[in-house]
N, C-alpha and C positions, 0 to 999 in steps of 0.2 A: 538238536538232531534233524528236525525238519528242515533247516536251513541248510546243512550238509547234504543230506538226502537232495535238495534242489540244486545243489551245486552241482552233486556228481550226474544228476540227471542231465544236464544243463550242458556239462562235459560229455558226456555219451551221446546226446544230440550233435554236439560240436564235431566228435570224432566221427561220427556217423557222416556226418555231410561231407566232412573231408574226404573222406575214403571212396564215398558216393562221387563226389565231383574230380577226385584222384583217377577215378573207373571211367568215366565220362570221357573225361579228356585223354586218356591212353586209346578209347574206343575213336574218338575223333580224330587224333594225330594219326594212328595207324589208318583208317579211311583216307585221309589226307595224304600220306605216302604212296597207300597203295593206288589212289588214283593218277597223282604225279609220277610213279615210276612207269605205270602204264603209258600215259601219254607222252613220256621221253620214248618208251621204248616203239610207239609208233612212228615218233618223228623219225628217230636213229636208227633202231635195230630192226623191226619187224616192220616198216614200213608199207612191205607188200601183202604182208596179212591184215593189217590194220586190225577193227574189232574182232576180227577172227582167233587172233591169239587169245584173248580176255575169253572169247567165249569156250574156246576148248577149255580152256583153263576150269572155267567154270565145270564143263562136265566131267573135267577129270577127279576134282574136289567132289561133285556129286557122284560121282559112280565110289570112288572110297569111302564115302560116307555110308552109301546104301549097302556095300558089300563088308565092311567091319564094325559098323556100330548097328547091330539089329536088336539089341535087347529094349524090348518096347518100356517106355515111360509112359504113367496115366492111362494104358491101354493105347499107345501109338509109339510108333517107332521113332526114333531121332531123324530119318529120313522124312517121315511124314510131319513132325513136328517144323522143320526147315521149310518143306515147303510150304506150310500153311502162313509162315512169317514173311515168307516172298513172296507169297501171292501178296497178302496185305503191303508191305514196302512196295511192289511194285504197281500196285493199283493205286495207291495214294500219290508215290514220287513220279509214277509215266502214265499212268492213264487221266486221272484226275486231273492232271496238269495239261494234256494234251499233246504230251510229247512223242507218244508212241504215234499219233496219229498223225502228228506232224510228219514222222518221220516215214512213215508209209506211204503217203501222198505227197509225192515230189512234184505231181504233174500241175498240183492246183497251187504252186507256188509264185510268187512274183520272181521279179530278177534278182532282187539282192538277196530273196530267202534263198533260192535256189543256189545263188552263190555261197552263202551259208552252210546250204544243204553239201552242196560237192565238196567245200575245201574242210570241212567239220563233220561229215559225217561220221567217220572213224571215229573220233575223240568221244562226239556223244554218243554212238550206240556204246562205246567201251564204258561208258559210266554205270550203264545199265549190270552189263555184265562183271564189272568189278564190286559194284554195290551186292548184289547176288553173293557173288563167291565170299564177299566178306562174311555174308551171313552164314554160309555154307562152313568156313573156316572158325568163326564163331561159335558154332555151334559144336565142331569139333572137338574146339577147348573146352568148354563148358560139359561134355562127355570123357573128356580124359586129363579132366583135373582130379579126379581121385589118385593116379599117379602121384602128384604131387604130394596131397595127403598122405599118403603111404611112404612116401620118402621121407615126410617130414616128422611122422612118427618112429619111421627107423632111425633118422638122424638123434631125434632128441633122445630115445633110447640109449644110443650108443655112446652120445656126448654124455648124459648124465652118468651111465657107467665108468667114463674115461674121466669124469669130476671127482666121483667116489673114489676110484685109484689115486688120482693126486691130492685130493683131500687127507685119506688115511696116510699115503706114503709120504708125506710133507713136498710136495712140488711145489713149484714155482708159480706163484700168480702172473698173468699174463692180461693185462687189462686193454691194453693197445690191441691184443690178437681179439679179445672180446668185441669189441668195440669197430674194430675192421670187419668180422665176419659177420655180427649183428645188422651192420650198414650194407650189407650185400644181399641181404635175405629179399627184399623186395624188389630192387632193381632186376635182381636175374627172373621172377616172374615175370614184372612188369615188362622187361624187354624181349624176354621170349614172346609173349603176344603180341608186341608190336611186330618183331621181326616175323613172325610167322603170317601176320595179318597184311604185310604191305609185301610183302616177297612176290615180282610179277611173274611166277610161273610155278608152276605144280611140282610140289615134292612131299615126298611120304611123311606125312605129319611125324611119325616114331621117331624122325632124323633129326628133327628141332627139338620135341618134347621130352623127349627120352634123358639127353644129354642135362637139358635145362634142369629136369628134376632132379637127376644126381647131384647137379652144384647146388641147386636148392637146401635137398637134405641133407649134401656134405656143409653148407655155410648154417644150418641149424645146428649141426654134431659139432663143428667147431664153436657155434656161440655156447652151448650147454655145455662143452669140455671146459671151455676156457672163461664160465663164470666162477665168482670169486668163491672158495670154498668156506667161509663163513658169514652168514646176513648179519 
């Protein structure tokens, strides 16, 4: 019995590590894509705006967070929590490294440093605003995640009811439909995160999160409804 409990504990730890690594990979990929899209936009689309494009995007996301998510958590609003994390990240990534001071003092640069500053300033400053925007959007995802939970509960309830109707009504089994729907549950959520965290322009979050939550609940509904009738 002890060996069985140890094996279950090892499996739980492995499952937790796998999910944590998947979450970290999702966030890393999203941040990487957001930087690449912003740099491509600076080079090809909004080259006259430069880093001001990402700055305006950051302001828009911060405004949405401050106006729509006002319910306090642990005596702090989501905006206050986001600002605390932003200050922490900005200090360690841009002040400790000297990047902010280097950008604000071009007079003290040598010839090659000034050449880098002149040609790459927009790309370097865009990193700062993209990272801050990424953090704000991550907080928006965290505080709107209950919508996925509610659609999951609704989908599961509806799916189990449909399964019972199929069970007592001599409905046909469809393992193909079950496995296909089950396979799409996590990609819908992860794909939503990557899309919302990576897009190089501001968009009302509900336009992305609401359809994704609907598809998430629908996948759970189909999975539960097509689950085998007899265990």
